[in-house]
C-alpha positions in Angstrom: -0.4 -0.5 0.1 1.8 3.3 -1.1 -1.6 5.7 -0.4 -2.9 6.6 3.0 -6.0 9.1 4.4 -5.9 9.9 8.1 -7.5 12.0 10.6 -6.2 13.4 13.5 -8.0 15.2 16.6 -7.0 17.1 19.5 -9.6 14.9 21.7 -12.7 12.4 21.9 -15.3 14.3 18.9 -12.8 17.5 18.4 -11.2 19.1 15.6 -10.7 16.8 13.0 -8.1 16.8 10.5 -8.1 15.2 7.5 -4.8 14.6 5.4 -3.2 12.3 2.6 0.2 11.0 2.6 2.5 8.3 0.8 4.4 7.6 4.5 1.5 7.8 7.3 4.2 7.0 9.8 6.7 10.1 9.5 3.6 12.4 8.4 2.1 11.5 11.8 5.0 11.9 13.3 5.8 15.3 11.6 2.3 16.7 13.0 2.6 15.5 16.7 6.2 17.2 16.4 5.2 20.4 14.5 7.2 20.1 12.2 5.2 22.9 10.0 3.1 25.1 11.3 -0.6 24.7 10.1 -3.9 23.4 11.4 -2.8 20.9 13.3 -0.2 22.6 15.1 -2.7 25.5 16.0 -5.4 23.3 17.2 -3.1 20.7 18.6 -4.7 17.8 16.9 -1.7 16.1 17.4 -3.8 12.2 17.7 -3.8 9.8 15.2 -7.5 9.2 15.3 -8.6 6.9 12.1 -6.6 6.1 8.8 -7.0 3.7 5.7 -4.6 2.2 3.4 -4.6 2.8 -0.4 -3.3 1.1 -3.4 -1.4 4.1 -4.6 -1.3 7.7 -3.8 -3.7 9.0 -6.4 -6.5 6.9 -5.3 -5.7 8.0 -1.3 -6.2 11.9 -2.7 -9.4 11.3 -4.9 -10.6 9.8 -1.2 -9.2 12.2 0.7 -11.4 14.9 -1.7 -14.5 13.2 -1.0 -14.0 12.7 2.6 -13.5 16.4 3.1 -16.9 17.0 1.8 -18.9 14.4 3.6 -20.5 16.4 7.2 -18.8 16.2 10.1 -21.5 13.8 11.5 -20.7 11.5 9.2 -17.0 11.6 9.9 -17.3 11.0 13.7 -19.1 8.2 12.9 -16.7 6.5 10.4 -13.9 7.5 13.2 -15.8 5.3 15.8 -16.3 2.8 13.5 -12.7 1.9 13.5 -11.9 3.7 17.1 -15.0 4.2 19.3 -13.0 6.2 22.1 -11.2 8.0 20.0 -7.4 6.3 20.8 -4.3 7.7 19.5 -3.7 4.6 16.7 0.1 6.1 16.2 1.7 3.2 18.1 -1.0 0.9 16.5 -0.5 1.4 12.9 1.2 -1.8 12.0 -1.5 -3.8 14.0 -4.5 -2.2 11.9 -5.2 -3.1 8.5 -7.8 -0.7 7.6 -7.9 -0.9 3.7 -10.4 1.0 1.5 -12.6 -0.8 -0.8 -15.6 1.1 -2.7 -18.3 -0.5 -2.9 -18.4 -3.1 -6.0 -21.3 -1.6 -8.2 -19.2 1.9 -7.9 -17.1 3.3 -10.6 -14.2 2.9 -8.3 -14.5 -0.8 -8.2 -11.7 -1.4 -11.0 -9.2 0.8 -9.5 -8.9 -1.5 -6.6 -9.0 -4.8 -7.7 
């Protein structure tokens, strides 16, 4: 897997930041250590609360753009489906296999097979 979409937060049901990367461990480390100024440093969104894996960065970017259009309530449900207590998943990235699969009737289905 070479693409990941992820969400960072400051606390359960707090601010939600959505990002995309080809290096999930490295990018989350950068957020946690405030390597760059921006949304996550300004709002102290340092907890990795959700992520999913994609076969390549192009598909991950497409999914990120789609997720950003959803309502906050929908995003909270997505997070709580994987991480009901909003724990920081950073130390458990290698233990969780949350691979995205589009619905079999969607246009994207063939991109993931």
